[in-house]
N, C-alpha and C positions, 0 to 999 in steps of 0.2 A: 640337109646338110648334111658329108660326109663324115662318114666313121674310118677308124683307123685303129690300130692296133702300135699301143707307146714302144721303140723300140728300143730308147734309153731316152732321163733326163736327167740331170743330174744340176738338183738348186745351187750348189758348189760352183758350179760354170754358170747358172742360171741359162744353160741350153738342152735339148737333145731335138729330138726323131721321133717321126711318126710314121706307121708301116702304111700304107696306102693301098687300094685294090690292083692299081693299076703299076704295083711292084718297083712303084717310084718312093722313096721318102720323102718327107717334107719337116722342113728347118721347124722350133718351136723356141719360141724365147721366153723367158719366164712372165716377160712383159704381156704376152699371147693369150696366158692363163685366161677366164673368164672369172666374175668378179667372184669372190669368195673361197677359190681354189689357187692353193699354196703350192703344190707339187703333184705332178704325175707319176705310176711308180708304172718302172716296169712291165711289157702284155697287157697292160691294164688300157681298156675299151674305150675309148676318146670319141667324140664327136666337136665337131670344130667347123669352121669359115677359109676361105684362104682368099687372102691378100697378099696383092705384089710387095716384094719389100726391097731392099737394096741389091740383092744378091738374087733375087728370085720368086720364086712361091715361099712364101709362110705360111704357118696355119695362125690362127685368131682366135681369143670366145673360144679355147680349148677346154669342157667340163668329160668328164665321166659322163658314162652315156649312161649310166647307174644313177647318178643325180639327174642327168636334167629327164628319164623319167614319172621318177619320184621324190617331190620337197621331201626334206630333210625338216625333223623333227624342229619345236621353234627356239632350244636352249642348244642345239645343235649348229645350227642357222645363223647363234645368236654368237656364237664365239667358231664359228669359220669369217663371219661379219669381220668381224675382231679379228683376225688371222689376217685376212685378205686385207686389212687395213695395214698393219704391218709390212706385210707383204708386198704394198704396193710405195710404200715411203720406201724398201730396202730394192725394190725393184728400181725407182728413180736415180739411184745413187750410181745401179748399176749400167746406166742405160751409158756411160761415158764409160762404161766395161769392153760393150758391144761390140766395139771393134774390134779388141783383143778376141771377146767372143767369134767373131765372125773369119778369123781367122786363125785361131782353134778348128772352127768346121771345114777351113779349106783341106788344114795340116789331116785332121779325120777322114775326110771325103779321098786325100788323096795316096793316105795311107791303105785305105780298102780296094 
């Protein structure tokens, strides 16, 4: 499973980018976060899978490397599961905003 460092991720915009080893950043949408993961932070080391999105490759099943290596204690796992369910509900309503987010991505890429 590939690993990379979070370049940036905005829970408000519901997307961000991960820096890959090949110097190409990969898009990640909030719906691409693994179960129980509600957000990822800048400079966090993550692992992910790559799928073809509408506009190119995008990261899915994104999770912090530390979370993948060591299971969370039961109390934390329950709290993450509850938060994850809330995030999934929010993500479903944000899917409609996906086109707007991709337009923001294009603007961000053009600005760079």
